[in-house]
C-alpha positions as CSV (number, residue, x, y, z in Angstrom):
1,M,0.0,0.0,0.0
2,I,1.3,3.5,-0.9
3,I,0.0,6.9,0.2
4,V,-0.6,9.4,-2.5
5,Q,-1.7,12.8,-1.2
6,D,-4.3,11.7,1.4
7,K,-5.2,8.5,-0.7
8,L,-4.4,4.9,0.1
9,V,-3.4,3.2,-3.1
10,S,-3.1,-0.6,-3.4
11,D,0.2,-1.9,-4.7
12,D,-1.7,-3.9,-7.4
13,V,-2.8,-0.5,-8.9
14,V,0.9,0.1,-9.8
15,E,2.3,-3.3,-10.2
16,A,-0.5,-5.3,-12.0
17,N,-1.1,-4.9,-15.9
18,F,-4.2,-4.3,-17.5
19,I,-5.7,-3.1,-20.8
20,C,-9.4,-3.6,-21.7
21,N,-9.8,-6.1,-24.5
22,L,-13.2,-5.5,-25.8
23,A,-12.8,-7.9,-28.7
24,A,-12.4,-10.7,-26.1
25,C,-14.7,-9.8,-23.4
26,K,-17.4,-7.9,-25.4
27,G,-17.9,-5.4,-22.5
28,A,-19.2,-8.0,-20.0
29,C,-18.7,-5.7,-17.1
30,C,-21.7,-3.8,-18.5
31,W,-24.1,-6.8,-17.9
32,E,-22.4,-9.0,-15.2
33,G,-22.8,-8.6,-11.5
34,D,-25.5,-8.1,-8.9
35,Y,-25.8,-4.2,-8.9
36,G,-25.6,-1.3,-11.5
37,A,-22.4,0.7,-11.7
38,P,-21.6,2.7,-8.6
39,V,-22.8,6.4,-8.9
40,E,-21.4,9.1,-6.7
41,E,-23.6,11.6,-4.9
42,S,-22.4,14.4,-7.1
43,E,-23.3,12.5,-10.2
44,L,-27.0,12.0,-9.3
45,A,-28.3,15.4,-10.5
46,I,-26.1,15.0,-13.6
47,L,-27.9,11.7,-14.6
48,D,-31.2,13.5,-14.0
49,A,-30.2,16.6,-16.1
50,I,-28.7,14.7,-19.0
51,Y,-31.4,12.0,-19.5
52,E,-33.1,13.5,-22.4
53,D,-29.9,14.2,-24.1
54,V,-28.8,10.7,-23.5
55,K,-32.1,9.0,-24.3
56,P,-31.7,8.8,-28.1
57,F,-28.4,6.7,-27.5
58,L,-30.2,4.0,-25.3
59,S,-32.0,0.8,-26.2
60,P,-35.7,0.5,-25.8
61,A,-35.3,-1.9,-22.8
62,G,-32.9,0.5,-21.2
63,I,-35.2,3.4,-21.6
64,A,-38.2,1.3,-20.2
65,A,-36.0,0.3,-17.1
66,I,-34.9,3.9,-16.5
67,E,-38.4,5.3,-16.8
68,A,-39.7,2.7,-14.4
69,Q,-36.9,2.8,-11.9
70,G,-35.5,6.2,-12.3
71,K,-32.2,7.5,-13.8
72,H,-30.3,5.8,-10.8
73,A,-31.2,3.3,-8.1
74,W,-30.4,2.4,-4.6
75,Y,-28.8,-1.0,-3.8
76,N,-28.5,-2.2,-0.1
77,G,-24.9,-2.9,0.7
78,M,-23.6,-0.7,-2.3
79,G,-25.5,2.6,-2.4
80,H,-26.5,4.6,-5.6
81,G,-25.9,2.8,-8.9
82,T,-27.3,2.7,-12.3
83,P,-30.7,0.8,-12.8
84,L,-30.7,-2.6,-14.3
85,I,-32.7,-4.1,-17.1
86,D,-34.6,-7.0,-15.4
87,G,-32.0,-7.5,-12.7
88,G,-29.3,-8.0,-15.4
89,P,-27.6,-5.5,-17.8
90,C,-27.1,-1.8,-17.0
91,A,-30.0,0.1,-18.3
92,Y,-27.4,2.6,-20.1
93,L,-25.9,-0.4,-21.9
94,T,-26.0,-0.5,-25.7
95,F,-24.4,-2.8,-28.3
96,D,-22.5,-1.9,-31.3
97,A,-22.7,-3.7,-34.8
98,L,-20.0,-6.2,-33.6
99,G,-22.1,-7.1,-30.5
100,I,-19.7,-5.2,-28.2
101,A,-21.3,-3.5,-25.2
102,S,-20.8,0.2,-24.9
103,C,-22.3,3.0,-22.6
104,G,-25.1,4.9,-24.0
105,I,-24.0,8.0,-22.0
106,E,-20.4,7.7,-23.4
107,R,-21.8,7.5,-27.0
108,A,-23.9,10.5,-26.3
109,F,-20.7,12.2,-24.9
110,Y,-18.7,11.4,-28.2
111,A,-21.6,12.6,-30.3
112,G,-21.5,15.9,-28.6
113,A,-24.9,15.6,-26.9
114,T,-23.5,15.9,-23.4
115,D,-20.2,16.9,-21.6
116,F,-20.6,14.1,-19.0
117,K,-18.6,11.0,-20.3
118,K,-19.9,8.5,-17.9
119,P,-20.0,7.6,-14.1
120,I,-16.6,7.8,-12.9
121,S,-16.9,4.3,-11.4
122,C,-17.0,2.9,-14.9
123,H,-14.2,5.2,-16.2
124,L,-12.1,4.1,-13.4
125,Y,-12.8,0.3,-13.6
126,P,-10.9,-2.0,-12.7
127,I,-10.0,0.5,-10.0
128,R,-12.7,0.7,-7.3
129,I,-12.7,3.4,-4.6
130,A,-13.4,2.4,-1.0
131,H,-14.5,5.2,1.3
132,F,-13.9,5.2,5.0
133,D,-16.4,7.6,6.6
134,A,-14.8,7.4,10.1
135,T,-11.6,8.9,8.8
136,G,-12.6,10.5,5.5
137,T,-10.0,8.5,3.7
138,E,-10.4,6.9,0.4
139,A,-8.5,3.9,-1.0
140,L,-7.9,3.0,-4.5
141,N,-8.0,-0.8,-5.0
142,Y,-7.7,-3.1,-8.0
143,D,-10.9,-5.1,-8.4
144,R,-9.9,-8.5,-9.9
145,W,-12.7,-10.1,-11.9
146,E,-12.3,-13.3,-13.9
147,I,-14.3,-11.7,-16.9
148,C,-11.3,-9.4,-17.3
149,S,-8.7,-12.1,-17.7
150,A,-8.1,-11.2,-21.5
151,A,-7.4,-7.6,-20.3
152,C,-4.8,-8.9,-17.7
153,E,-3.2,-10.9,-20.5
154,L,-3.1,-8.0,-23.0
155,G,-1.7,-5.8,-20.3
156,D,1.1,-8.2,-19.4
157,R,1.9,-8.5,-23.1
158,E,2.1,-4.7,-23.6
159,K,3.4,-4.1,-20.0
160,V,1.0,-1.5,-19.1
161,P,0.1,-1.1,-15.5
162,V,-3.4,-0.4,-14.3
163,Y,-2.8,3.1,-13.3
164,K,-1.4,4.0,-16.7
165,F,-4.2,2.5,-18.6
166,L,-6.4,4.6,-16.5
167,K,-4.6,7.9,-16.6
168,E,-7.4,9.8,-18.1
169,A,-9.9,8.6,-15.4
170,I,-7.5,9.1,-12.6
171,V,-6.7,12.6,-13.7
172,R,-10.6,13.2,-14.2
173,K,-11.3,12.1,-10.6
174,F,-8.2,13.2,-8.7
175,G,-6.4,15.7,-10.8
176,E,-3.1,16.0,-12.7
177,D,-0.9,16.6,-9.7
178,F,-2.4,13.3,-8.1
179,Y,-1.5,11.3,-11.1
180,E,2.0,12.7,-11.4
181,E,2.7,11.8,-7.7
182,L,1.3,8.4,-8.2
183,D,3.5,7.9,-11.3
184,G,6.5,8.9,-9.3
185,A,5.9,6.6,-6.5
186,A,5.3,3.6,-9.0
187,E,8.6,4.3,-10.7
188,F,10.3,4.6,-7.4
189,M,8.8,1.3,-6.4
190,K,9.8,-0.3,-9.6
191,Q,13.3,0.9,-9.2
192,E,13.7,-0.2,-5.7
193,R,12.5,-3.8,-6.7
194,S,14.9,-4.0,-9.6
195,E,17.8,-3.0,-7.3
196,I,16.9,-5.7,-4.8
197,A,16.5,-8.2,-7.5
């Protein structure tokens, strides 16, 4: 575990390798699991506000689920998250012509319909943020999930650590200074380990 600014960062975030391999997994993280994607408090009003702009990019099933459940849902044991279609896929899930899952919010973003890319939990995955209310501390952990095995293999082949793959998302959430400090700490750890070996 390393400390960057006031955040705890798991060693796996800087030592494990990862590059999303959508050709292999087809975006399974958008339909696997028991809950929708975590949504931060600050994102709730955003999802409400952008819905009409995002709606043309969603599937009929997704629209029906959102209009029945709301733009976000509450999950006991997790908190706020995206609603699900019949307890399965994320309601914001869409598929491209190759059958690869993509986020309807992100499609709207790239089309210029909204300036909100997608929930930060999706952008940061496979990093998950744990909040410790008693201390106000946050921890960045690497969430290992077998559906991402192809991403781990690709990351190992290309030698791209989790945090480097997620640079844009980390900067979006924590800022450029945080990323630069994280990168410096990772390089220091790498050098120390090579000297020991």
